[in-house]
C-alpha positions in Angstrom: 30.2 -26.2 -5.4 29.7 -22.6 -3.9 26.2 -22.5 -2.3 23.8 -19.7 -3.8 23.7 -16.2 -1.7 21.1 -16.0 1.2 19.1 -12.8 0.1 16.1 -11.3 1.6 14.1 -8.9 -0.1 10.7 -6.6 0.3 9.2 -3.4 -0.4 7.3 -1.1 1.8 5.8 -3.0 4.7 8.0 -6.1 3.5 10.9 -3.7 3.3 10.4 -2.9 6.6 9.9 -6.6 7.6 13.3 -7.5 5.7 15.3 -4.7 7.8 13.8 -6.0 10.8 14.8 -9.7 9.9 18.3 -8.8 9.1 18.7 -6.9 12.3 17.5 -10.0 14.5 19.2 -12.6 12.4 22.3 -11.1 10.7 24.0 -14.2 10.3 21.1 -15.9 8.4 21.5 -13.5 5.3 24.3 -12.5 2.9 22.2 -9.3 1.5 19.3 -7.4 1.5 17.2 -5.8 -0.7 14.8 -3.4 0.9 12.7 -1.0 -1.4 10.9 1.8 -0.2 10.8 0.3 3.5 8.0 1.8 5.7 10.2 2.5 8.6 9.2 5.7 10.2 5.7 5.0 11.2 5.4 8.4 13.3 5.9 10.5 10.3 3.7 8.0 8.2 0.6 8.0 10.0 1.0 11.6 10.7 0.7 12.1 6.7 -2.2 9.6 6.6 -4.1 11.7 9.4 -3.1 15.1 7.5 -4.6 13.7 4.4 -7.7 12.5 5.9 -8.3 16.0 7.6 -7.7 17.6 4.4 -10.0 15.3 2.5 -12.9 15.9 4.8 -12.5 19.4 5.9 -15.5 20.5 3.4 -18.6 18.2 3.5 -19.2 19.4 0.0 -16.0 17.1 -1.0 -17.4 13.8 0.3 -18.1 11.1 -2.3 -21.8 10.1 -1.8 -22.4 6.5 -1.4 -24.0 5.9 -4.5 -20.7 6.9 -6.3 -18.9 4.6 -4.0 -21.0 1.6 -5.0 -20.3 2.1 -8.7 -16.4 1.4 -7.7 -17.2 -1.5 -6.0 -15.0 -4.4 -6.6 -17.9 -6.6 -7.1 -19.3 -4.3 -9.7 -17.3 -3.9 -12.7 -16.9 -0.4 -14.1 -19.3 0.8 -16.7 -18.0 0.8 -20.3 -19.3 2.6 -23.5 -20.7 -0.3 -24.7 -22.3 -1.4 -21.5 -23.2 2.3 -20.0 -26.7 2.3 -21.4 -27.6 -1.1 -19.9 -26.4 -0.4 -16.4 -27.7 3.2 -15.8 
């Protein structure tokens, strides 16, 4: 009986980890599936900083804390049937 192929897979940061694993231990795997591996950290984080600067350039574009609280995971979004009770 032929053993099943040893595969490693991941996406985004998991894809980056999969690439690191096969580079370090190539004999452990028969194949790799690395979807959208986050591999170019300098480029990625430069983009994150650019986005942050663009989003905060105009103080008027800031989301007030009262609106952020409405989107808290501990507090569900209001639905049409509950909107009048939660306001």
